[in-house]
C-alpha positions in Angstrom: -26.5 -9.7 -16.9 -29.1 -8.6 -19.4 -30.0 -5.5 -17.3 -26.3 -4.6 -17.0 -25.7 -5.2 -20.7 -28.9 -3.8 -22.2 -30.0 -1.3 -19.6 -33.7 -2.3 -19.8 -34.2 -5.8 -21.1 -35.6 -4.6 -24.5 -34.9 -7.0 -27.4 -35.1 -4.0 -29.8 -32.7 -1.8 -28.0 -30.0 0.0 -30.0 -27.0 0.9 -27.8 -24.9 4.1 -27.9 -22.3 2.2 -29.9 -25.0 0.8 -32.2 -24.9 -2.7 -30.6 -28.2 -4.4 -30.8 -30.7 -6.5 -28.8 -30.9 -8.0 -25.4 -27.2 -8.5 -24.9 -26.0 -5.7 -27.2 -24.5 -7.8 -30.0 -22.2 -5.8 -32.3 -23.4 -5.8 -35.9 -19.8 -5.0 -36.9 -18.3 -8.1 -35.4 -21.4 -10.4 -35.7 -23.4 -9.4 -38.8 -24.3 -13.0 -39.3 -26.4 -12.8 -36.1 -27.7 -9.2 -36.2 -28.7 -9.4 -39.9 -30.5 -12.7 -39.5 -34.3 -12.4 -39.7 -34.5 -14.5 -36.5 -32.8 -11.7 -34.6 -36.3 -10.3 -34.0 -37.2 -13.2 -31.8 -36.0 -12.6 -28.2 -35.6 -16.3 -27.6 -33.3 -16.7 -30.6 -31.3 -13.7 -29.3 -30.8 -15.3 -25.9 -29.6 -18.5 -27.6 -27.1 -16.5 -29.7 -25.9 -14.6 -26.6 -25.2 -17.8 -24.8 -23.4 -19.3 -27.8 -21.2 -16.1 -28.0 -20.5 -16.3 -24.3 -19.5 -20.0 -24.5 -17.2 -19.2 -27.4 -15.3 -16.6 -25.4 -17.0 -13.3 -26.3 -16.7 -10.9 -23.3 -19.9 -9.1 -22.3 -19.7 -5.7 -20.6 -22.6 -6.6 -18.3 -20.8 -9.5 -16.7 -18.0 -7.1 -15.6 -20.4 -4.6 -14.2 -23.3 -6.6 -12.8 -22.4 -5.3 -9.3 -23.6 -1.9 -10.5 -27.2 -3.0 -11.1 -28.1 -5.3 -8.2 -30.4 -2.6 -6.9 -32.4 -2.8 -10.2 -33.3 -6.5 -9.9 -36.3 -7.7 -8.0 -37.7 -11.1 -7.7 -41.4 -11.8 -7.0 -42.6 -15.2 -5.8 
């Protein structure tokens, strides 16, 4: 989902609509998250992404994950 949402898995990514971070959180709708100093910590970002998801926020990546399957590789 992060690859589909972010395009790279870059915690500092700024999207074309100015959404921020790993899961492209909107600073317009969620300034309490994106303006928090802890937003620089990728682990904190992931926690907030999950909280938003659990509270009903829709993420673009979940609807388009089928488009990026070729970009994901697992190494064991």
